[in-house]
N, CA, C and O of each residue as an XYZ file, in Angstrom:
820
protein
N     125.786    123.526     72.785
C     124.777    124.111     73.663
C     123.891    123.004     74.240
O     123.460    122.114     73.507
N     123.617    123.053     75.542
C     122.817    122.042     76.211
C     121.394    122.552     76.369
O     121.171    123.593     76.987
N     120.417    121.816     75.806
C     119.022    122.218     75.899
C     118.487    121.880     77.283
O     119.129    121.162     78.050
N     117.300    122.409     77.595
C     116.719    122.166     78.915
C     116.419    120.689     79.128
O     116.589    120.176     80.235
N     115.971    119.992     78.071
C     115.686    118.563     78.195
C     116.967    117.764     78.384
O     116.981    116.776     79.118
N     118.049    118.188     77.721
C     119.323    117.492     77.868
C     119.946    117.741     79.233
O     120.827    116.995     79.662
N     119.500    118.770     79.907
C     120.061    119.133     81.207
C     119.603    118.180     82.305
O     120.229    118.107     83.362
N     118.514    117.447     82.063
C     117.925    116.576     83.077
C     118.680    115.251     83.156
O     119.028    114.659     82.134
N     118.929    114.795     84.385
C     119.525    113.476     84.624
C     118.565    112.686     85.501
O     118.166    113.155     86.568
N     118.184    111.467     85.049
C     117.269    110.621     85.807
C     117.915    109.279     86.124
O     118.669    108.739     85.314
N     117.623    108.755     87.283
C     118.162    107.462     87.697
C     117.446    106.341     86.944
O     116.232    106.397     86.747
N     118.210    105.314     86.519
C     117.623    104.163     85.821
C     117.708    102.900     86.678
O     117.512    101.795     86.173
N     117.999    103.057     87.975
C     118.181    101.892     88.844
C     116.875    101.162     89.131
O     116.882     99.958     89.388
N     115.760    101.876     89.090
C     114.464    101.232     89.321
C     113.394    101.954     88.514
O     113.673    102.925     87.810
N     112.156    101.459     88.631
C     111.060    101.991     87.815
C     110.621    103.387     88.232
O     109.864    104.023     87.499
N     111.063    103.888     89.373
C     110.663    105.224     89.822
C     111.292    106.330     88.990
O     110.711    107.406     88.850
N     112.473    106.077     88.435
C     113.155    107.030     87.549
C     113.270    108.419     88.183
O     112.882    109.419     87.578
N     113.797    108.469     89.386
C     113.905    109.739     90.117
C     114.836    110.715     89.404
O     115.856    110.319     88.839
N     114.473    111.990     89.439
C     115.339    113.018     88.860
C     116.498    113.284     89.809
O     116.312    113.449     91.014
N     117.716    113.324     89.229
C     118.932    113.548     90.012
C     119.507    114.938     89.806
O     120.186    115.475     90.680
N     119.227    115.523     88.632
C     119.785    116.828     88.283
C     118.909    117.449     87.203
O     118.438    116.721     86.329
N     118.667    118.763     87.219
C     119.213    119.764     88.142
C     118.532    119.784     89.511
O     119.110    120.270     90.484
N     117.286    119.248     89.593
C     116.596    119.195     90.885
C     116.591    117.759     91.380
O     116.080    116.866     90.703
N     117.153    117.537     92.550
C     117.238    116.200     93.126
C     115.906    115.851     93.782
O     115.486    116.517     94.728
N     115.233    114.795     93.276
C     113.951    114.395     93.839
C     114.114    114.007     95.305
O     115.120    113.409     95.688
N     113.112    114.354     96.128
C     113.169    114.054     97.560
C     113.321    112.556     97.785
O     114.078    112.132     98.658
N     112.603    111.748     96.999
C     112.650    110.295     97.166
C     114.070    109.761     96.973
O     114.502    108.861     97.693
N     114.800    110.324     95.990
C     116.151    109.831     95.701
C     117.109    110.104     96.858
O     118.096    109.390     97.033
N     116.817    111.142     97.648
C     117.692    111.479     98.773
C     117.596    110.455     99.902
O     118.486    110.372    100.749
N     116.506    109.672     99.910
C     116.320    108.662    100.947
C     116.550    107.248    100.416
O     116.271    106.266    101.103
N     117.057    107.155     99.199
C     117.351    105.851     98.600
C     118.687    105.347     99.146
O     119.662    106.096     99.187
N     118.734    104.081     99.564
C     119.958    103.512    100.135
C     120.933    103.030     99.069
O     122.076    102.694     99.379
N     120.492    102.994     97.825
C     121.326    102.457     96.753
C     121.998    103.568     95.953
O     121.487    104.684     95.864
N     123.149    103.243     95.374
C     123.819    104.189     94.472
C     122.959    104.398     93.232
O     122.290    103.475     92.767
N     122.980    105.602     92.709
C     122.180    105.929     91.526
C     122.984    105.690     90.253
O     124.206    105.838     90.233
N     122.271    105.318     89.191
C     122.878    105.138     87.879
C     122.010    105.854     86.850
O     120.782    105.838     86.939
N     122.660    106.480     85.877
C     121.917    107.246     84.878
C     122.605    107.176     83.528
O     123.808    106.930     83.432
N     121.804    107.399     82.478
C     122.328    107.583     81.122
C     121.985    109.003     80.712
O     120.839    109.435     80.835
N     122.986    109.731     80.223
C     122.781    111.122     79.798
C     123.420    111.327     78.435
O     124.482    110.759     78.178
N     122.817    112.114     77.549
C     121.494    112.733     77.626
C     120.382    111.674     77.650
O     120.575    110.549     77.189
N     119.237    112.044     78.186
C     118.114    111.115     78.260
C     117.522    110.918     76.869
O     117.688    111.759     75.985
N     116.829    109.794     76.686
C     116.120    109.571     75.431
C     116.546    108.350     74.647
O     115.774    107.852     73.828
N     117.774    107.843     74.875
C     118.238    106.660     74.150
C     117.860    105.422     74.968
O     118.651    104.931     75.773
N     116.638    104.927     74.748
C     116.121    103.820     75.555
C     116.874    102.520     75.290
O     117.008    101.684     76.184
N     117.370    102.348     74.054
C     118.142    101.143     73.745
C     119.441    101.116     74.551
O     119.840    100.068     75.058
N     120.096    102.271     74.665
C     121.325    102.339     75.454
C     121.021    102.126     76.933
O     121.782    101.458     77.633
N     119.919    102.688     77.408
C     119.538    102.484     78.809
C     119.355    101.003     79.112
O     119.823    100.514     80.140
N     118.668    100.280     78.210
C     118.446     98.851     78.419
C     119.758     98.081     78.375
O     119.957     97.137     79.140
N     120.669     98.494     77.462
C     121.973     97.831     77.361
C     122.791     98.045     78.628
O     123.442     97.118     79.111
N     122.761     99.262     79.169
C     123.484     99.552     80.413
C     122.915     98.722     81.562
O     123.665     98.161     82.361
N     121.585     98.646     81.640
C     120.958     97.864     82.703
C     121.311     96.386     82.591
O     121.625     95.739     83.589
N     121.257     95.851     81.359
C     121.461     94.415     81.150
C     122.929     94.013     81.226
O     123.278     93.057     81.919
N     123.793     94.740     80.512
C     125.192     94.313     80.384
C     126.108     94.854     81.478
O     127.181     94.301     81.720
N     125.692     95.926     82.133
C     126.566     96.534     83.144
C     125.995     96.384     84.552
O     126.653     95.827     85.430
N     124.789     96.871     84.770
C     124.259     96.915     86.134
C     123.885     95.537     86.672
O     124.162     95.236     87.833
N     123.258     94.691     85.842
C     122.819     93.375     86.320
C     123.971     92.382     86.453
O     123.861     91.400     87.188
N     125.073     92.630     85.747
C     126.169     91.655     85.724
C     127.349     92.050     86.610
O     128.329     91.312     86.702
N     127.262     93.197     87.254
C     128.396     93.686     88.036
C     127.926     94.298     89.350
O     126.770     94.699     89.492
N     128.843     94.359     90.302
C     128.535     94.966     91.598
C     129.378     96.220     91.774
O     130.603     96.180     91.661
N     128.711     97.324     92.049
C     129.408     98.580     92.316
C     129.878     98.587     93.769
O     129.066     98.472     94.687
N     131.180     98.720     93.977
C     131.745     98.701     95.323
C     131.906    100.110     95.903
O     132.477    100.280     96.981
N     131.407    101.104     95.191
C     131.560    102.492     95.618
C     130.240    103.041     96.140
O     129.170    102.578     95.748
N     130.319    104.020     97.019
C     129.098    104.658     97.521
C     128.501    105.596     96.479
O     127.296    105.849     96.473
N     129.349    106.104     95.606
C     128.890    107.013     94.549
C     128.376    106.227     93.354
O     128.878    105.147     93.042
N     127.372    106.782     92.691
C     126.822    106.157     91.503
C     127.571    106.574     90.241
O     128.651    107.161     90.302
N     126.967    106.255     89.098
C     127.616    106.504     87.812
C     126.638    107.103     86.802
O     125.459    106.753     86.761
N     127.167    108.015     85.995
C     126.446    108.537     84.835
C     127.167    108.040     83.589
O     128.349    108.322     83.391
N     126.447    107.298     82.750
C     126.997    106.815     81.489
C     126.577    107.789     80.387
O     125.388    107.994     80.143
N     127.568    108.380     79.731
C     127.301    109.451     78.765
C     127.238    108.878     77.357
O     128.161    108.199     76.906
N     126.143    109.161     76.675
C     125.876    108.665     75.326
C     126.633    109.502     74.299
O     126.149    110.540     73.849
N     127.824    109.037     73.936
C     128.644    109.740     72.954
C     128.285    109.272     71.548
O     129.052    108.554     70.907
N     127.115    109.686     71.077
C     126.705    109.399     69.705
C     126.644    110.707     68.935
O     126.518    111.779     69.526
N     126.734    110.616     67.623
C     126.843    111.798     66.772
C     125.647    112.731     66.961
O     125.774    113.942     66.780
N     124.483    112.177     67.323
C     123.278    112.994     67.469
C     123.350    113.903     68.698
O     122.594    114.869     68.802
N     124.242    113.600     69.612
C     124.405    114.429     70.814
C     125.607    115.362     70.725
O     125.963    116.013     71.708
N     126.230    115.429     69.555
C     127.504    116.137     69.430
C     127.409    117.616     69.775
O     128.356    118.183     70.320
N     126.295    118.242     69.470
C     126.169    119.676     69.766
C     126.349    119.940     71.268
O     126.959    120.937     71.653
N     125.827    119.063     72.100
C     125.992    119.217     73.553
C     127.367    118.762     74.012
O     127.956    119.369     74.907
N     127.882    117.696     73.406
C     129.144    117.106     73.864
C     130.366    117.930     73.487
O     131.406    117.827     74.138
N     130.252    118.748     72.439
C     131.387    119.573     72.000
C     131.622    120.764     72.917
O     132.640    121.446     72.802
N     130.688    121.016     73.825
C     130.838    122.079     74.823
C     131.199    121.430     76.158
O     130.356    120.756     76.752
N     132.422    121.612     76.644
C     132.852    120.902     77.861
C     132.098    121.284     79.123
O     132.345    120.711     80.185
N     131.187    122.236     79.029
C     130.389    122.594     80.207
C     129.573    121.411     80.722
O     129.214    121.362     81.898
N     129.280    120.444     79.823
C     128.488    119.294     80.257
C     129.212    118.515     81.363
O     128.571    117.925     82.233
N     130.540    118.516     81.324
C     131.309    117.787     82.339
C     131.143    118.455     83.701
O     130.924    117.778     84.706
N     131.248    119.774     83.731
C     131.076    120.508     84.988
C     129.669    120.328     85.544
O     129.479    120.193     86.753
N     128.677    120.327     84.642
C     127.286    120.168     85.085
C     127.067    118.793     85.717
O     126.477    118.685     86.791
N     127.544    117.751     85.046
C     127.342    116.397     85.569
C     128.154    116.161     86.836
O     127.740    115.391     87.703
N     129.300    116.812     86.950
C     130.144    116.646     88.137
C     129.437    117.145     89.396
O     129.746    116.699     90.500
N     128.490    118.071     89.230
C     127.736    118.601     90.372
C     126.954    117.492     91.072
O     126.694    117.580     92.272
N     126.577    116.452     90.329
C     125.805    115.344     90.908
C     126.639    114.499     91.864
O     126.097    113.689     92.616
N     127.966    114.689     91.836
C     128.897    113.883     92.642
C     128.872    112.412     92.232
O     129.175    111.533     93.038
N     128.512    112.150     90.980
C     128.529    110.798     90.439
C     129.720    110.646     89.495
O     130.195    111.623     88.916
N     130.191    109.421     89.351
C     131.294    109.142     88.432
C     130.805    109.185     86.988
O     129.690    108.753     86.695
N     131.628    109.701     86.092
C     131.254    109.842     84.683
C     131.996    108.812     83.845
O     133.219    108.700     83.923
N     131.244    108.055     83.038
C     131.820    107.074     82.109
C     131.244    107.338     80.727
O     130.032    107.491     80.572
N     132.109    107.391     79.725
C     131.681    107.642     78.348
C     131.432    106.325     77.622
O     132.239    105.400     77.707
N     130.309    106.245     76.908
C     130.053    105.142     75.977
C     130.020    105.760     74.588
O     129.081    106.480     74.250
N     131.044    105.483     73.778
C     131.204    106.218     72.523
C     131.011    105.361     71.283
O     131.365    104.183     71.260
N     130.440    105.980     70.246
C     130.418    105.320     68.945
C     131.740    105.614     68.243
O     132.554    106.393     68.740
N     131.947    104.990     67.093
C     133.249    105.074     66.428
C     133.590    106.508     66.015
O     134.745    106.920     66.128
N     132.606    107.271     65.540
C     132.891    108.613     65.032
C     133.360    109.580     66.114
O     134.083    110.532     65.820
N     132.964    109.348     67.345
C     133.321    110.285     68.416
C     134.429    109.762     69.330
O     134.656    110.314     70.406
N     135.116    108.703     68.908
C     136.222    108.170     69.712
C     137.304    109.216     69.954
O     137.810    109.347     71.068
N     137.659    109.962     68.904
C     138.735    110.957     69.035
C     138.363    112.053     70.033
O     139.217    112.526     70.782
N     137.090    112.459     70.046
C     136.621    113.457     71.012
C     136.645    112.881     72.425
O     137.095    113.542     73.362
N     136.162    111.651     72.577
C     136.165    111.006     73.891
C     137.585    110.870     74.432
O     137.836    111.113     75.612
N     138.510    110.479     73.558
C     139.908    110.321     73.974
C     140.516    111.651     74.412
O     141.312    111.700     75.350
N     140.137    112.725     73.728
C     140.638    114.054     74.113
C     140.107    114.458     75.486
O     140.860    114.938     76.332
N     138.810    114.262     75.702
C     138.191    114.745     76.938
C     138.659    113.970     78.168
O     138.850    114.561     79.230
N     138.847    112.659     78.039
C     139.293    111.900     79.209
C     140.720    112.280     79.588
O     141.109    112.181     80.752
N     141.501    112.716     78.592
C     142.872    113.157     78.876
C     142.896    114.515     79.568
O     143.869    114.856     80.240
N     141.825    115.291     79.404
C     141.778    116.644     79.953
C     141.021    116.740     81.278
O     141.275    117.646     82.071
N     140.094    115.812     81.523
C     139.199    115.944     82.676
C     139.239    114.681     83.542
O     138.839    113.604     83.100
N     139.717    114.823     84.759
C     139.813    113.682     85.676
C     138.440    113.204     86.144
O     138.316    112.102     86.678
N     137.411    114.026     85.947
C     136.057    113.618     86.334
C     135.569    112.424     85.520
O     134.702    111.674     85.969
N     136.126    112.249     84.320
C     135.744    111.123     83.462
C     136.565    109.908     83.876
O     137.795    109.939     83.827
N     135.887    108.842     84.282
C     136.571    107.686     84.864
C     136.886    106.579     83.866
O     137.651    105.668     84.182
N     136.315    106.640     82.674
C     136.614    105.599     81.702
C     135.846    105.780     80.409
O     134.892    106.554     80.336
N     136.283    105.044     79.381
C     135.614    105.045     78.076
C     135.275    103.613     77.700
O     136.119    102.721     77.789
N     134.035    103.398     77.279
C     133.620    102.126     76.698
C     133.429    102.365     75.208
O     132.618    103.199     74.806
N     134.178    101.629     74.391
C     134.083    101.778     72.941
C     132.983    100.873     72.393
O     132.654     99.848     72.991
N     132.421    101.262     71.255
C     131.270    100.548     70.699
C     131.578     99.100     70.346
O     130.685     98.254     70.372
N     132.845     98.804     70.012
C     133.191     97.435     69.633
C     133.983     96.698     70.715
O     134.644     95.700     70.425
N     133.922     97.176     71.948
C     134.530     96.424     73.051
C     133.835     95.067     73.178
O     132.606     94.996     73.161
N     134.603     94.006     73.304
C     134.023     92.678     73.499
C     133.434     92.586     74.905
O     133.714     93.430     75.756
N     132.620     91.560     75.145
C     132.032     91.375     76.472
C     133.109     91.200     77.537
O     132.955     91.663     78.667
N     134.204     90.527     77.168
C     135.297     90.307     78.121
C     135.965     91.630     78.494
O     136.209     91.902     79.670
N     136.259     92.452     77.480
C     136.879     93.758     77.737
C     135.938     94.648     78.539
O     136.366     95.343     79.461
N     134.647     94.626     78.184
C     133.656     95.421     78.915
C     133.638     95.027     80.389
O     133.631     95.891     81.266
N     133.630     93.724     80.659
C     133.611     93.256     82.043
C     134.848     93.706     82.806
O     134.754     94.110     83.965
N     136.011     93.636     82.155
C     137.254     94.064     82.801
C     137.204     95.552     83.144
O     137.595     95.965     84.236
N     136.713     96.353     82.186
C     136.631     97.796     82.421
C     135.680     98.120     83.565
O     136.011     98.914     84.446
N     134.500     97.507     83.553
C     133.503     97.800     84.582
C     133.990     97.339     85.955
O     133.760     98.023     86.953
N     134.656     96.193     86.014
C     135.210     95.728     87.291
C     136.192     96.744     87.862
O     136.184     97.019     89.062
N     137.037     97.302     86.995
C     137.989     98.323     87.427
C     137.263     99.591     87.878
O     137.543    100.131     88.949
N     136.329    100.057     87.049
C     135.629    101.313     87.333
C     134.784    101.200     88.603
O     134.776    102.115     89.426
N     134.075    100.082     88.764
C     133.225     99.880     89.942
C     134.043     99.619     91.210
O     133.488     99.553     92.306
N     135.350     99.471     91.059
C     136.241     99.320     92.214
C     136.998    100.610     92.518
O     137.846    100.647     93.409
N     136.683    101.667     91.768
C     137.286    102.967     92.035
C     138.530    103.278     91.239
O     139.201    104.277     91.500
N     138.853    102.426     90.258
C     140.033    102.671     89.439
C     139.634    103.335     88.123
O     138.578    103.045     87.561
N     140.484    104.219     87.650
C     140.229    104.928     86.394
C     140.736    104.088     85.220
O     141.846    103.559     85.265
N     139.920    103.967     84.175
C     140.288    103.189     82.991
C     140.618    104.150     81.861
O     139.730    104.803     81.312
N     141.894    104.234     81.518
C     142.335    105.154     80.467
C     143.174    104.378     79.454
O     144.343    104.690     79.228
N     142.560    103.367     78.852
C     143.234    102.567     77.826
C     142.820    103.103     76.462
O     141.929    102.556     75.813
N     143.474    104.177     76.035
C     143.067    104.876     74.817
C     143.241    104.014     73.584
O     144.231    103.297     73.438
N     142.251    104.100     72.692
C     142.334    103.410     71.422
C     141.894    104.359     70.314
O     140.934    105.111     70.484
N     142.590    104.329     69.184
C     142.198    105.164     68.056
C     142.776    106.562     68.126
O     143.710    106.828     68.883
N     142.209    107.451     67.328
C     142.688    108.834     67.227
C     142.309    109.654     68.455
O     141.462    109.266     69.259
N     142.968    110.800     68.565
C     142.646    111.755     69.624
C     142.729    113.162     69.044
O     143.662    113.479     68.308
N     141.753    114.003     69.376
C     141.788    115.392     68.926
C     142.891    116.138     69.661
O     143.248    115.787     70.786
N     143.433    117.174     69.015
C     144.308    118.093     69.738
C     143.489    119.324     70.138
O     142.310    119.425     69.801
N     144.113    120.247     70.850
C     143.388    121.398     71.403
C     142.764    122.269     70.317
O     141.649    122.764     70.487
N     143.468    122.462     69.204
C     142.945    123.306     68.123
C     141.759    122.624     67.446
O     140.758    123.273     67.143
N     141.867    121.326     67.210
C     140.766    120.586     66.585
C     139.532    120.599     67.482
O     138.408    120.721     66.994
N     139.738    120.473     68.781
C     138.603    120.537     69.706
C     137.970    121.921     69.690
O     136.745    122.045     69.708
N     138.800    122.963     69.655
C     138.284    124.328     69.578
C     137.446    124.504     68.316
O     136.361    125.085     68.362
N     137.951    124.002     67.186
C     137.205    124.104     65.928
C     135.865    123.391     66.026
O     134.837    123.933     65.619
N     135.874    122.181     66.563
C     134.637    121.419     66.703
C     133.638    122.173     67.563
O     132.453    122.240     67.235
N     134.112    122.738     68.656
C     133.257    123.520     69.540
C     132.643    124.707     68.812
O     131.450    124.976     68.953
N     133.456    125.416     68.034
C     132.961    126.590     67.305
C     131.953    126.185     66.227
O     130.913    126.826     66.076
N     132.261    125.124     65.482
C     131.335    124.668     64.436
C     129.990    124.265     65.039
O     128.939    124.609     64.498
N     130.020    123.537     66.157
C     128.786    123.087     66.793
C     128.019    124.251     67.417
O     126.822    124.141     67.680
N     128.714    125.368     67.653
C     128.060    126.574     68.183
C     127.463    127.430     67.075
O     126.867    128.474     67.339
N     127.626    126.979     65.825
C     127.050    127.697     64.697
C     127.980    128.673     64.019
O     127.543    129.436     63.157
N     129.259    128.673     64.384
C     130.227    129.585     63.769
C     130.704    129.029     62.430
O     130.844    127.817     62.263
N     130.951    129.930     61.479
C     131.515    129.530     60.190
C     133.027    129.768     60.220
O     133.552    130.367     61.159
N     133.717    129.292     59.179
C     135.172    129.427     59.135
C     135.623    130.878     59.224
O     136.588    131.188     59.923
N     134.930    131.767     58.521
C     135.314    133.175     58.514
C     135.231    133.779     59.919
O     136.098    134.557     60.318
N     134.184    133.416     60.665
C     134.036    133.921     62.033
C     135.126    133.364     62.945
O     135.652    134.072     63.803
N     135.458    132.093     62.750
C     136.504    131.464     63.568
C     137.854    132.118     63.310
O     138.622    132.363     64.240
N     138.136    132.398     62.044
C     139.406    133.042     61.678
C     139.513    134.425     62.313
O     140.584    134.825     62.770
N     138.388    135.159     62.340
C     138.391    136.514     62.904
C     138.609    136.516     64.414
O     139.264    137.411     64.949
N     138.064    135.521     65.097
C     138.078    135.538     66.563
C     139.201    134.716     67.185
O     139.363    134.718     68.406
N     139.978    134.015     66.363
C     141.084    133.214     66.887
C     142.380    133.574     66.168
O     142.383    133.867     64.972
N     143.459    133.548     66.902
C     144.751    133.954     66.334
C     145.403    132.804     65.567
O     146.519    132.385     65.876
N     144.685    132.306     64.567
C     145.194    131.241     63.700
C     144.983    131.689     62.265
O     143.904    132.162     61.909
N     146.019    131.539     61.437
C     145.873    132.007     60.062
C     145.001    131.057     59.245
O     144.713    129.937     59.667
N     144.593    131.521     58.084
C     143.639    130.799     57.242
C     144.149    129.409     56.877
O     143.408    128.429     56.956
N     145.407    129.330     56.482
C     145.964    128.043     56.057
C     145.927    127.024     57.194
O     145.555    125.869     56.987
N     146.315    127.457     58.397
C     146.318    126.556     59.546
C     144.912    126.078     59.895
O     144.703    124.914     60.238
N     143.951    126.998     59.800
C     142.562    126.641     60.082
C     142.101    125.529     59.158
O     141.503    124.554     59.614
N     142.369    125.661     57.866
C     141.942    124.650     56.900
C     142.654    123.324     57.128
O     142.047    122.261     56.995
N     143.940    123.382     57.472
C     144.690    122.148     57.759
C     144.079    121.418     58.957
O     143.880    120.204     58.914
N     143.784    122.161     60.019
C     143.194    121.549     61.214
C     141.775    121.046     60.942
O     141.364    120.027     61.497
N     141.033    121.744     60.102
C     139.678    121.295     59.758
C     139.732    119.958     59.028
O     138.938    119.062     59.316
N     140.654    119.819     58.093
C     140.807    118.559     57.355
C     141.168    117.424     58.313
O     140.623    116.324     58.212
N     142.084    117.693     59.237
C     142.488    116.668     60.205
C     141.335    116.291     61.135
O     141.154    115.123     61.480
N     140.560    117.300     61.534
C     139.395    117.051     62.378
C     138.404    116.143     61.663
O     137.914    115.174     62.244
N     138.110    116.451     60.416
C     137.163    115.654     59.646
C     137.674    114.232     59.438
O     136.892    113.282     59.440
N     138.975    114.087     59.259
C     139.554    112.754     59.093
C     139.355    111.929     60.364
O     139.046    110.740     60.301
N     139.536    112.570     61.508
C     139.381    111.855     62.779
C     137.920    111.538     63.085
O     137.621    110.541     63.742
N     137.014    112.386     62.608
C     135.582    112.123     62.783
C     135.069    111.098     61.780
O     134.030    110.473     61.992
N     135.802    110.934     60.692
C     135.384    110.004     59.651
C     134.291    110.546     58.763
O     133.648    109.787     58.039
N     134.066    111.852     58.805
C     133.042    112.485     57.978
C     133.299    113.988     57.949
O     134.115    114.500     58.716
N     132.598    114.692     57.062
C     132.793    116.139     56.950
C     131.960    116.880     57.993
O     130.946    116.370     58.470
N     132.395    118.076     58.335
C     131.643    118.916     59.270
C     130.256    119.205     58.712
O     129.276    119.227     59.457
N     130.173    119.425     57.408
C     128.872    119.697     56.779
C     127.907    118.536     57.012
O     126.750    118.756     57.370
N     128.373    117.307     56.811
C     127.504    116.142     57.007
C     127.109    115.989     58.467
O     125.987    115.589     58.777
N     128.029    116.306     59.355
C     127.712    116.242     60.786
C     126.601    117.226     61.125
O     125.636    116.873     61.803
N     126.738    118.463     60.650
C     125.737    119.491     60.944
C     124.377    119.127     60.366
O     123.348    119.353     61.004
N     124.368    118.564     59.161
C     123.107    118.150     58.535
C     122.452    117.034     59.349
O     121.234    117.028     59.526
N     123.252    116.096     59.842
C     122.709    114.931     60.549
C     122.133    115.269     61.919
O     121.296    114.529     62.436
N     122.573    116.381     62.514
C     122.095    116.704     63.866
C     121.096    117.851     63.888
O     120.700    118.310     64.959
N     120.684    118.317     62.711
C     119.696    119.397     62.662
C     118.373    118.932     63.260
O     117.413    119.702     63.309
């Protein structure tokens, strides 16, 4: 579920921090430069890293700007609902995922399903790899060099249901999957996340 604060997208290209979504600030409509944003808002360290390592060191050759999505475990409740992709796509900006290790499998699943996502930056990408990826992305090419695990459709469905507050019994009742299969997929999901669903839910409360 996406909260009202998480719904906001602001440009980080300059100190004005114009709102881009859901309401586009009048000033941003007269800006000659492409807009760049980090979503969800609030991770100031990531914003500074994007400004320093990506925006200041590279030139965007596209007229469209970019939204860098913070794929950290604390944002999982919003990220497990694919509606966030449709919402951000309304901005007509390119979407790039910056993922931590625990959410690599989710990021890999989503980029395979949604062409709106133009690339993934992994937490341990070297500066050289990062530069190569950004050069490709800022030139209009899609970067789909998958690394690590990837969720399957059932595991993604389970993650979505768990993050929506559903328990196993409710999931079993509303989905045509038997109990044994549900538990098998839950174990595989937790293995790919590197932690239990219970610990994830506790950490994001």
